[in-house]
C-alpha positions in Angstrom: 0.0 0.0 0.0 1.5 3.4 -1.0 1.2 6.7 0.8 2.4 10.0 -0.6 3.5 13.3 1.1 5.1 16.5 0.1 8.0 17.7 2.3 7.4 21.1 3.9 10.9 21.7 5.2 14.5 20.5 5.0 14.8 17.5 7.3 15.6 13.8 7.3 13.1 11.4 5.8 12.6 9.6 9.2 12.0 12.9 11.0 9.5 14.0 8.4 7.7 10.7 8.4 7.5 10.7 12.2 5.3 13.8 11.8 2.9 11.7 9.8 2.8 9.0 12.5 5.2 6.6 10.8 6.9 4.9 13.7 10.5 3.4 13.9 8.8 0.0 13.9 7.0 0.8 10.7 10.2 2.1 9.1 11.9 -1.1 10.1 9.1 -3.1 8.5 9.4 -1.1 5.3 13.2 -1.7 5.2 13.2 -5.4 6.0 9.8 -6.7 4.8 9.8 -5.7 1.2 8.7 -2.0 1.4 10.4 1.1 0.0 10.9 4.8 0.6 10.8 6.9 -2.6 11.9 10.6 -2.9 11.0 12.2 -6.2 10.5 8.7 -7.6 14.0 7.5 -6.5 14.5 4.9 -3.8 16.2 6.4 -0.7 16.9 5.5 3.0 15.4 6.9 6.2 18.3 9.3 6.8 18.2 10.9 3.4 18.0 14.7 3.7 14.8 16.1 2.2 14.4 19.6 0.6 11.2 21.5 0.8 8.8 20.4 -1.9 10.2 16.9 -2.3 7.7 14.2 -3.2 7.9 11.5 -0.6 6.2 8.1 -1.0 6.3 5.0 1.2 5.3 1.5 0.1 4.2 -0.5 3.1 4.2 -4.3 2.7 1.1 -6.3 3.2 0.3 -7.8 6.6 0.0 -11.6 6.9 -2.5 -13.0 9.3 -1.6 -14.4 12.7 -2.3 -18.1 12.9 -3.2 -17.6 16.6 -6.5 -15.8 15.7 -9.0 -18.3 14.2 -11.2 -16.9 11.4 -14.9 -17.4 11.8 -17.5 -16.8 9.2 -20.3 -14.7 10.8 -22.6 -12.0 9.5 -21.4 -8.5 10.2 -23.5 -5.3 10.4 -21.2 -3.0 8.5 -22.0 0.7 9.0 -19.0 2.0 6.9 -16.1 0.6 5.0 -13.2 2.1 3.0 -9.6 1.1 2.2 -8.5 2.3 5.7 -11.4 1.7 8.2 -14.2 -0.6 9.0 -17.1 0.6 11.3 -19.4 -2.2 12.7 -22.5 -2.2 14.7 -21.8 -4.9 17.3 -24.6 -7.0 18.8 -24.5 -7.7 22.5 -23.2 -11.1 23.6 -19.9 -11.1 21.7 -16.5 -10.1 23.1 -14.2 -7.8 21.1 -11.1 -10.0 21.3 -10.5 -13.7 22.2 -9.6 -14.6 25.8 -9.6 -17.7 28.0 -13.4 -17.3 28.4 -14.2 -16.1 24.8 -13.3 -17.5 21.4 -16.3 -16.5 19.3 -15.4 -12.8 19.1 -15.7 -9.8 16.8 -12.0 -10.1 16.0 -12.6 -13.7 14.7 -15.5 -12.5 12.7 -13.6 -9.7 11.0 -10.7 -12.0 10.2 -13.1 -14.4 8.6 -14.5 -11.4 6.5 -11.0 -10.3 5.5 -10.0 -13.8 4.4 -13.3 -14.4 2.5 -12.5 -11.3 0.5 -8.8 -12.0 0.2 -7.8 -8.5 1.5 -4.1 -7.9 1.2 -3.8 -6.9 4.9 -5.1 -9.7 7.1 -4.1 -8.6 10.5 -7.0 -7.3 12.8 -6.5 -3.9 14.3 -9.3 -2.8 16.8 -9.3 0.9 17.5 -12.3 1.1 19.9 -13.4 -2.0 21.9 -16.7 -2.8 23.6 -17.4 -5.1 26.5 -19.1 -8.4 25.6 -22.6 -7.3 26.7 -22.3 -3.8 25.3 -23.8 -3.2 21.8 -23.1 -0.5 19.3 -20.4 1.0 17.1 -16.8 -0.4 16.9 -14.0 1.0 14.8 -11.4 -1.2 13.1 -8.3 0.0 11.2 -7.7 -2.1 8.1 -3.9 -1.9 8.3 -1.2 -1.1 10.9 -0.5 2.4 9.6 -4.2 3.4 9.9 -4.1 2.0 13.5 -1.1 4.0 14.4 -2.7 7.2 13.1 -5.9 6.5 15.1 -3.9 5.7 18.2 -2.6 9.3 18.1 -6.2 10.5 18.1 -7.0 8.2 21.0 -4.1 9.7 22.9 -5.4 13.2 22.2 -8.9 12.2 23.2 -10.2 13.4 19.8 -12.2 10.3 18.9 -15.7 10.9 20.3 -17.8 8.0 21.5 -21.3 8.4 23.0 -23.5 5.8 24.7 -27.0 5.4 25.7 -27.6 3.7 29.1 -30.6 3.1 31.3 -29.8 3.8 34.9 -31.9 3.7 38.1 -31.5 4.8 41.7 -33.5 5.9 44.7 -32.1 9.5 44.8 -32.2 12.4 42.4 -30.0 12.3 39.3 -29.0 15.8 38.1 -30.1 16.6 34.5 -26.5 16.7 33.4 -23.2 16.2 35.1 -19.6 15.2 35.2 -18.4 12.1 37.0 -14.7 12.4 37.8 -13.5 9.6 40.0 -10.4 7.3 39.7 -11.0 3.7 38.8 -8.9 0.8 40.2 -9.0 -3.0 40.1 -11.1 -4.6 42.8 -8.9 -6.5 45.2 -11.8 -8.9 45.8 -12.3 -9.8 42.1 -10.3 -10.3 38.9 -13.2 -9.0 36.8 -14.7 -6.0 38.6 -13.4 -2.5 39.0 -14.1 0.2 41.6 -13.7 3.8 42.5 -10.6 4.1 44.6 -8.0 6.9 45.3 -5.2 4.5 44.0 -6.9 4.2 40.6 -6.4 5.9 37.3 -8.1 9.2 36.4 -11.4 8.7 34.8 -13.9 11.2 33.5 -17.5 10.7 32.3 -20.1 13.3 31.1 -23.8 12.6 30.9 -27.2 14.2 30.2 -30.6 12.8 30.9 -32.5 12.2 27.6 -35.8 10.9 29.2 -37.0 9.8 32.6 -39.5 7.0 33.5 -40.0 7.3 37.3 -36.7 6.3 38.9 -35.3 5.0 35.6 -33.4 7.4 33.4 -32.2 7.2 29.8 -28.9 9.0 29.7 -26.6 10.1 26.9 -23.0 9.5 28.0 -19.7 10.8 26.7 -16.4 9.2 27.7 -13.3 11.4 28.1 -11.2 8.5 29.3 -11.4 4.8 28.4 -11.0 2.8 31.6 -12.4 -0.8 32.0 -16.1 -0.8 32.9 -15.9 3.0 33.3 -19.5 3.8 32.7 -20.8 0.9 34.8 -18.5 1.7 37.6 -19.1 5.5 37.6 -22.9 5.2 37.6 -22.8 2.6 40.3 -20.5 4.9 42.3 -23.1 7.7 42.2 -26.0 5.4 43.2 -27.5 4.8 39.7 -26.2 1.5 38.3 -27.2 0.3 34.8 -30.3 -1.8 34.4 -29.4 -5.5 33.9 -25.9 -5.0 35.3 -25.8 -7.6 38.1 -22.0 -7.2 38.4 -22.4 -3.7 39.7 -25.8 -3.9 41.5 -28.1 -2.9 38.6 -31.9 -3.5 38.7 -32.6 -7.0 37.2 -36.4 -6.7 37.2 -36.9 -5.3 33.7 -36.0 -8.5 31.8 -32.7 -7.4 30.4 -30.1 -10.2 30.1 -27.2 -7.7 29.9 -26.2 -4.2 31.0 -28.3 -1.5 29.3 -25.4 0.1 27.5 -25.2 0.9 23.8 -22.5 2.9 21.8 -24.8 5.0 19.6 -22.4 7.6 18.2 -18.8 7.6 16.9 -16.9 10.5 15.4 -13.3 11.1 14.3 -11.2 12.9 11.8 -10.1 10.6 8.9 -6.3 11.1 9.0 -5.9 10.4 5.3 -8.8 12.4 3.8 -8.9 15.0 6.7 -12.7 14.7 6.6 -14.8 14.6 9.9 -16.6 11.3 10.1 -19.7 10.7 12.1 -21.6 7.4 12.5 -24.8 6.6 14.4 -26.5 3.4 15.6 -30.1 2.7 16.5 -30.9 1.1 19.9 -31.2 -2.7 19.9 -34.5 -4.5 20.2 -34.0 -5.6 23.8 -33.0 -2.0 24.9 -36.0 -0.6 23.0 -38.5 -3.1 24.5 -37.5 -2.0 28.0 -38.1 1.7 27.1 -41.5 0.8 25.6 -42.5 -1.1 28.8 -41.3 1.8 31.0 -43.5 4.3 28.9 -46.5 2.1 29.6 -46.1 2.3 33.4 
């Protein structure tokens, strides 16, 4: 795959490319795995001194698949696909990546999809993950360079994800608010997390969209990406998610999983520089609970 740039100053190739998120590891891959660096159509090395206006191109070798990830044929709900990115609408009940507990995952399904279409890059790069029982939008990069560029946006917190959740509690939930509380591992469990001073900084914003008695539909924005962040934060303020038995959520509404859905994803495409926005409708099980709540 080829990417082209125009040098804006006099500098070494490797320094210029670093400004375009080309890492040392990727330069090594280009050098040793069959890629190339071209300056004005002539092959050069990474320490070649560029002049302003030079035409720079890099040819990145294709990525072979890892045998450790088993491809599985499974229907995918594709929201968007281009040569660099794949946006999926994930159903609840499937983990993002394989583990000891999960082998039937979104990563397996995407690998099956890539192999079926004989894509040149066969490695799986997940940019935004979702918990097994969370539904909604997931972003995949279709090659390592795209993943590296999106990692930069993750570090700058410029990828926006918003979630719908149904929460309930006995007190009063403010119409909108900020939950800033550090999240740590729970000493009593290898799975759960908790708010604790020793934890990592975590920031969640929310706004109530609708209320049904003591149950509220909230629109949530994550500013950090800690494990179980939304679930932990809302349990911490006394409003755990419906269906979330792990964090004390109300189990009386028939949900078999936490009421959490990633409905909005936005980022700047690092290649086209376009602002991209994607939306996802609520799942049937989530919608059914809301319909029942409205009837009460």
